[in-house]
C-alpha positions in Angstrom: 65.8 129.2 59.7 63.2 127.1 61.6 65.3 124.0 61.2 68.4 125.8 62.4 66.5 126.9 65.5 65.2 123.4 66.2 68.8 122.1 65.8 70.1 124.7 68.3 67.3 123.9 70.7 68.1 120.2 70.5 71.8 120.8 71.2 70.9 123.1 74.1 68.5 120.6 75.6 71.1 117.8 75.4 73.6 120.1 77.0 71.2 121.0 79.9 70.3 117.3 80.4 74.0 116.4 80.5 74.7 119.2 83.0 71.8 118.1 85.2 73.0 114.5 85.1 76.6 115.6 86.1 75.2 117.7 89.0 73.0 114.8 90.1 75.9 112.4 90.4 78.7 114.7 91.1 79.9 113.7 94.5 82.7 111.3 95.5 83.3 110.7 99.1 86.7 109.4 100.5 89.1 109.7 103.4 92.2 111.9 103.5 95.0 111.6 106.0 98.0 113.9 105.9 101.2 112.0 105.0 101.6 108.4 103.8 99.1 105.6 104.6 99.8 103.9 108.0 102.3 106.6 109.0 100.3 109.8 108.5 97.8 111.8 110.5 94.1 111.3 111.3 91.9 110.6 108.2 89.0 112.9 107.6 86.0 112.4 105.4 86.1 114.5 102.3 83.8 115.2 99.4 84.9 115.8 95.8 82.6 117.6 93.4 83.1 116.0 89.9 81.5 118.9 88.0 83.4 121.7 89.8 86.6 119.7 90.5 86.7 120.9 94.1 87.2 119.0 97.4 85.8 119.9 100.8 85.9 118.6 104.3 82.7 117.0 105.6 83.8 115.4 108.8 86.9 115.6 110.9 88.5 112.4 112.2 87.1 111.7 115.7 90.0 109.7 117.1 93.6 110.6 116.5 95.5 108.4 114.0 92.2 106.4 113.4 89.7 108.8 112.0 86.8 107.9 109.7 86.7 106.0 106.5 84.9 103.7 104.0 81.9 105.9 103.4 78.8 104.4 101.8 75.7 106.5 101.0 72.3 104.9 100.8 70.5 104.8 97.4 68.0 107.5 98.5 70.9 109.8 99.7 69.4 110.1 103.2 71.8 107.9 105.2 75.5 107.1 105.3 77.5 104.2 106.8 81.2 104.6 107.6 84.0 103.3 109.6 84.9 105.1 112.9 86.9 104.4 116.0 84.6 106.5 118.2 82.9 103.4 119.6 86.1 101.9 121.0 87.6 99.9 118.2 86.9 99.8 114.5 83.1 99.8 114.1 80.5 100.9 111.6 78.4 103.9 112.2 75.2 104.9 110.5 74.0 108.5 110.3 71.6 110.8 108.6 73.1 112.4 105.5 72.1 115.4 103.4 74.3 117.2 100.8 77.5 116.3 102.7 76.2 117.0 106.1 76.3 114.1 108.6 74.2 114.1 111.7 72.6 111.7 114.3 75.6 109.3 114.4 75.0 105.9 116.1 76.4 102.4 116.0 75.4 100.2 113.1 75.4 97.0 115.2 76.2 95.9 118.8 78.4 93.0 117.7 81.8 92.6 119.3 84.0 92.1 116.3 85.6 94.9 114.2 83.4 96.0 111.3 84.4 97.4 107.9 83.4 98.1 104.3 79.6 98.5 104.2 77.8 98.3 100.9 74.1 99.1 100.4 71.9 97.0 98.1 70.4 99.0 95.3 66.9 98.9 96.8 68.3 100.1 100.1 66.8 97.2 102.1 70.1 95.4 102.8 73.7 96.2 103.8 76.5 93.7 103.4 79.7 94.3 105.3 82.8 92.7 106.7 83.6 91.6 110.3 87.1 90.9 111.5 88.2 89.0 114.6 91.7 90.1 115.7 92.0 87.1 118.0 91.5 84.5 115.2 92.6 86.7 112.3 89.4 85.8 110.4 87.3 88.1 108.3 83.8 87.1 107.2 81.0 88.7 105.2 77.7 89.5 106.8 74.3 90.8 105.6 72.0 93.0 107.6 68.3 93.4 106.9 67.6 97.1 107.3 64.0 96.5 108.1 64.3 93.9 110.8 67.9 94.4 111.9 68.6 90.7 111.5 72.2 89.8 110.6 73.3 86.7 108.8 76.7 85.3 107.8 77.3 85.0 104.1 80.6 83.0 103.8 81.5 80.4 106.4 85.1 79.9 105.2 88.0 80.3 107.6 89.8 82.5 105.1 89.2 86.3 105.2 86.5 87.8 102.9 86.7 91.6 102.3 85.1 94.5 100.5 81.7 93.1 99.5 79.6 94.6 96.8 76.1 93.9 95.5 75.5 93.0 91.9 73.1 95.2 89.9 70.1 92.9 90.6 70.9 92.6 94.3 70.9 88.8 94.1 74.6 88.2 94.5 77.6 89.6 96.4 81.1 90.0 95.1 84.1 90.1 97.4 87.8 89.4 97.5 88.9 86.3 99.4 92.4 85.5 100.6 93.9 82.0 100.4 97.4 82.0 101.8 99.0 85.2 100.5 96.9 85.3 97.3 93.6 87.2 96.8 91.0 86.4 94.2 87.5 87.8 93.4 84.6 85.6 94.4 80.9 85.8 93.7 78.2 84.3 96.0 74.5 83.9 96.1 73.0 86.2 98.7 72.2 83.1 100.9 75.8 81.9 100.6 74.7 78.6 99.0 77.1 79.0 96.0 80.5 80.7 96.2 82.6 80.8 93.0 86.2 82.0 92.4 85.8 84.2 89.2 89.3 85.7 88.9 91.4 82.6 89.8 94.7 84.3 89.1 98.1 84.3 90.7 98.1 88.1 90.9 96.6 89.9 93.9 93.0 90.8 92.7 91.0 92.8 95.2 88.8 95.8 95.9 85.9 94.7 93.7 82.8 96.8 93.0 79.8 96.0 90.8 78.4 98.0 88.0 74.9 99.4 88.9 73.8 98.8 85.3 75.5 95.7 83.9 76.7 92.3 84.9 80.2 93.6 85.2 82.6 94.5 88.0 85.7 96.6 88.5 88.7 95.6 90.7 92.4 96.3 91.3 95.2 93.9 90.4 99.0 93.9 90.5 99.2 91.5 87.5 101.7 93.8 85.9 103.6 94.4 89.1 101.8 97.7 89.5 98.2 98.4 90.6 95.9 98.8 87.6 92.2 99.0 87.3 90.5 96.0 85.6 86.9 95.1 84.7 85.4 91.7 84.0 82.0 90.1 83.6 80.4 88.5 86.6 81.3 85.0 85.3 85.0 86.0 85.2 85.2 86.4 81.4 86.4 89.4 79.4 89.1 90.5 81.9 90.3 93.9 80.7 93.0 96.3 81.9 91.4 99.8 81.8 94.6 101.6 82.8 97.6 99.9 80.9 99.5 103.2 80.7 99.1 104.2 84.4 102.6 104.6 85.9 101.6 103.6 89.4 104.2 102.5 91.9 105.2 98.8 92.2 102.7 97.0 94.5 103.9 94.0 96.5 101.3 92.2 98.6 102.7 90.6 101.7 99.6 90.8 103.9 96.6 93.1 104.0 98.1 95.2 106.8 101.6 95.8 105.6 100.7 96.4 102.0 97.8 98.6 103.1 95.5 97.0 100.6 92.6 97.9 102.9 92.9 101.6 101.8 92.2 100.9 98.1 88.8 100.8 96.6 86.9 101.0 93.3 83.4 102.5 92.9 81.1 103.1 89.9 79.3 106.3 89.0 75.5 106.0 89.4 74.9 105.7 85.6 77.6 103.0 85.3 79.6 105.0 82.8 82.7 105.9 85.0 84.7 104.3 87.8 86.7 106.0 90.6 89.7 104.3 92.1 92.9 105.0 93.9 96.5 104.1 93.2 100.0 104.7 94.6 101.9 107.4 92.6 105.4 108.4 93.7 104.6 107.3 97.2 101.3 109.1 97.5 97.8 107.5 97.2 95.8 109.5 94.7 92.3 109.3 93.2 91.5 108.7 89.5 88.4 108.6 87.4 88.2 106.6 84.1 85.4 105.8 81.7 84.1 102.3 81.9 85.6 101.6 78.4 89.0 102.7 79.5 89.1 106.1 77.9 89.4 109.5 79.6 91.7 108.5 82.5 91.9 111.6 84.9 93.8 112.1 88.1 91.5 114.1 90.5 93.8 114.5 93.5 97.4 115.5 93.6 99.0 116.0 97.0 101.2 114.5 99.7 98.3 113.0 101.5 96.8 109.5 101.5 93.4 109.6 99.7 91.7 106.3 100.3 88.5 104.3 100.0 86.6 106.4 97.4 82.8 106.0 97.1 80.7 107.5 94.3 77.5 108.6 96.0 74.1 107.9 94.4 72.3 110.6 92.5 70.6 113.1 94.7 
């Protein structure tokens, strides 16, 4: 009898710990615009509760047909950086954040170029992001020191660099880089001294994000003609299609604007066990979650809206 009670207590404790873990990392932030991407209405910031399976509005789009997007919550869950048009052009805003409430919104930098796709380092001391100059059609990756406010350029190439993400040790940055009409995944030392193409594939590989626990990254690719979620090691080895059976729509990349590749992202759960991403299904962009080993694929949105740029918020 005592052993049975101990066994039941062990099972109950494991269940409670798992429930606490799910609650602690249960929020995915993303943008939702009514209708199809590039033709729909103003994107709002939304929050999906993984444990409950519910979605709620956390911020209305501030400028018609522009809205807010690309949310990124700080590791301590106290700040959020996101894209907004409220500062006359696409800029990054930084704000206070608590349980889905966003207050004290201000500009992230005072630089003239458009800004996108912020990513916090795991220690919260640095933010990498993308600047884009519409006049020269160049996109470059920058790093901002959150203590001093100093901003430095990572990649000095003329070709665009987009969607940067910190590796688990905060020593390198992964991003996608366009050469001609092809995109590959690159990895760079944080000082930009070494930049290496780690996907080097004729398919369109983009939207990388790094595991917070391993030397591994997730990204999207149209290698099969459709958008699937892949993982590979930071050295480019062990490339794996996690979603071979996903019947997403055919994805043709002509340029980042027409193909709307800017609306797609991948993001890891805080424990590194799951990945959220979006894909085009019957003309609608929907969100999916899958385990990092490729099991348990689950569609978490199903509507006629464009659900874009998902971000799995840190534990809080």
